[in-house]
N, CA, C and O of each residue as an XYZ file, in Angstrom:
228
protein
N     107.930    100.385     84.966
C     107.751    101.192     86.154
C     106.801    100.518     87.134
O     107.161    100.359     88.300
N     105.604    100.115     86.714
C     104.619     99.589     87.645
C     104.880     98.144     88.050
O     104.412     97.723     89.107
N     105.616     97.363     87.244
C     105.890     95.976     87.601
C     106.878     95.867     88.750
O     106.866     94.866     89.467
N     107.726     96.851     88.946
C     108.766     96.804     89.964
C     108.241     97.174     91.344
O     108.981     97.072     92.322
N     107.015     97.589     91.449
C     106.471     98.073     92.705
C     105.545     97.042     93.330
O     104.946     96.216     92.641
N     105.443     97.110     94.651
C     104.505     96.237     95.365
C     103.118     96.878     95.316
O     102.977     98.086     95.507
N     102.102     96.062     95.059
C     100.730     96.547     94.945
C      99.883     95.938     96.051
O     100.036     94.765     96.394
N      98.981     96.753     96.608
C      98.042     96.284     97.626
C      96.631     96.493     97.104
O      96.299     97.547     96.559
N      95.807     95.464     97.281
C      94.415     95.560     96.856
C      93.603     96.247     97.953
O      93.889     96.080     99.138
N      92.611     97.004     97.562
C      91.749     97.702     98.498
C      91.060     96.727     99.446
O      90.669     95.633     99.038
N      90.911     97.114    100.697
C      90.211     96.276    101.667
C      88.741     96.122    101.300
O      88.089     95.187    101.766
N      88.207     97.014    100.479
C      86.819     96.928    100.044
C      86.583     95.764     99.086
O      85.432     95.441     98.792
N      87.631     95.135     98.599
C      87.474     93.987     97.709
C      87.184     92.723     98.499
O      86.921     91.674     97.910
N      87.228     92.804     99.816
C      86.971     91.644    100.651
C      88.163     90.710    100.742
O      88.053     89.624    101.312
N      89.291     91.109    100.196
C      90.496     90.296    100.266
C      90.538     89.143     99.282
O      91.534     88.422     99.224
N      89.488     88.954     98.513
C      89.460     87.858     97.554
C      90.400     88.152     96.396
O      90.475     89.281     95.912
N      91.112     87.127     95.961
C      92.048     87.291     94.838
C      91.328     87.726     93.574
O      91.872     88.494     92.780
N      90.093     87.236     93.379
C      89.371     87.586     92.155
C      88.440     88.774     92.353
O      87.654     89.093     91.461
N      88.513     89.436     93.513
C      87.682     90.609     93.763
C      88.093     91.758     92.860
O      89.281     92.054     92.731
N      87.134     92.396     92.244
C      87.414     93.515     91.358
C      87.403     94.800     92.164
O      86.382     95.178     92.739
N      88.513     95.447     92.199
C      88.635     96.658     92.989
C      89.828     97.448     92.458
O      90.254     97.252     91.320
N      90.357     98.330     93.277
C      91.550     99.072     92.901
C      92.731     98.594     93.719
O      92.576     98.043     94.809
N      93.917     98.815     93.171
C      95.159     98.501     93.860
C      95.984     99.773     93.945
O      95.907    100.637     93.072
N      96.769     99.878     95.003
C      97.606    101.059     95.184
C      99.040    100.606     95.460
O      99.275     99.589     96.112
N      99.969    101.372     94.956
C     101.394    101.159     95.207
C     101.956    102.476     95.739
O     101.916    103.504     95.063
N     102.479    102.422     96.958
C     102.993    103.631     97.589
C     104.506    103.665     97.527
O     105.176    102.669     97.804
N     105.027    104.798     97.170
C     106.462    105.052     97.114
C     106.650    106.541     97.319
O     106.036    107.113     98.220
N     107.471    107.182     96.523
C     107.581    108.640     96.593
C     106.322    109.299     96.038
O     106.131    110.509     96.165
N     105.463    108.481     95.418
C     104.163    108.896     94.911
C     103.180    107.770     95.192
O     103.554    106.761     95.790
N     101.942    107.924     94.776
C     100.935    106.877     94.912
C     100.423    106.535     93.524
O      99.953    107.409     92.795
N     100.515    105.258     93.161
C      99.983    104.795     91.887
C      98.723    103.987     92.161
O      98.674    103.210     93.115
N      97.709    104.169     91.330
C      96.437    103.478     91.495
C      96.079    102.836     90.164
O      96.199    103.459     89.109
N      95.629    101.559     90.225
C      95.234    100.868     89.002
C      94.019     99.985     89.280
O      93.697     99.695     90.432
N      93.364     99.571     88.222
C      92.212     98.683     88.284
C      92.719     97.254     88.433
O      93.533     96.800     87.628
N      92.245     96.539     89.457
C      92.739     95.178     89.676
C      92.322     94.217     88.571
O      92.964     93.182     88.390
N      91.258     94.534     87.825
C      90.842     93.684     86.707
C      91.781     93.801     85.521
O      91.851     92.899     84.686
N      92.509     94.921     85.444
C      93.376     95.190     84.303
C      94.698     95.781     84.795
O      94.970     96.958     84.558
N      95.521     94.983     85.475
C      96.741     95.522     86.069
C      97.767     96.043     85.069
O      98.651     96.811     85.448
N      97.672     95.650     83.819
C      98.624     96.163     82.826
C      98.055     97.367     82.080
O      98.672     97.874     81.143
N      96.875     97.822     82.500
C      96.241     98.962     81.849
C      96.712    100.287     82.421
O      97.828    100.404     82.927
N      95.853    101.267     82.332
C      96.173    102.628     82.766
C      96.438    102.693     84.271
O      95.836    101.966     85.061
N      97.349    103.578     84.638
C      97.712    103.799     86.038
C      97.602    105.291     86.314
O      98.117    106.115     85.559
N      96.924    105.627     87.405
C      96.848    107.021     87.838
C      97.979    107.279     88.815
O      98.283    106.431     89.654
N      98.600    108.434     88.713
C      99.709    108.798     89.588
C      99.339    110.041     90.382
O      98.861    111.030     89.827
N      99.569    109.975     91.690
C      99.294    111.104     92.579
C     100.544    111.423     93.377
O     101.290    110.522     93.759
N     100.771    112.692     93.628
C     101.895    113.075     94.498
C     101.582    112.593     95.907
O     100.425    112.336     96.237
N     102.606    112.472     96.733
C     102.386    112.028     98.107
C     101.490    113.007     98.859
O     100.697    112.593     99.703
N     101.607    114.291     98.564
C     100.758    115.307     99.201
C      99.303    115.131     98.782
O      98.411    115.178     99.629
N      99.052    114.932     97.503
C      97.690    114.731     97.014
C      97.081    113.460     97.612
O      95.907    113.455     97.984
N      97.867    112.387     97.707
C      97.366    111.132     98.271
C      97.022    111.308     99.753
O      95.997    110.811    100.218
N      97.872    112.008    100.483
C      97.608    112.271    101.906
C      96.323    113.076    102.057
O      95.501    112.766    102.919
N      96.139    114.099    101.239
C      94.927    114.907    101.294
C      93.691    114.075    100.970
O      92.645    114.253    101.595
N      93.799    113.176    100.006
C      92.695    112.299     99.654
C      92.317    111.417    100.842
O      91.134    111.275    101.149
N      93.289    110.831    101.504
C      93.010    109.956    102.646
C      92.388    110.710    103.801
O      91.597    110.143    104.556
N      92.726    111.960    103.948
C      92.164    112.760    105.034
C      90.699    113.100    104.791
O      90.015    113.510    105.729
N      90.191    112.947    103.572
C      88.794    113.229    103.254
C      87.866    112.139    103.786
O      86.662    112.361    103.916
N      88.406    110.987    104.090
C      87.572    109.865    104.517
C      87.009    110.092    105.849
O      86.279    109.245    106.363
């Protein structure tokens, strides 16, 4: 499931390939994972929950 999706690293990582941060994959939902461990646990959020989260910023 997670290998087939495009992942974007957080801008807070400074854009460095070895920067430790989170990555997000947007589709019909939002998946979030730790960039240090991309094959590890993935959090899944509905598109509504992700939109609400972004509006908190």
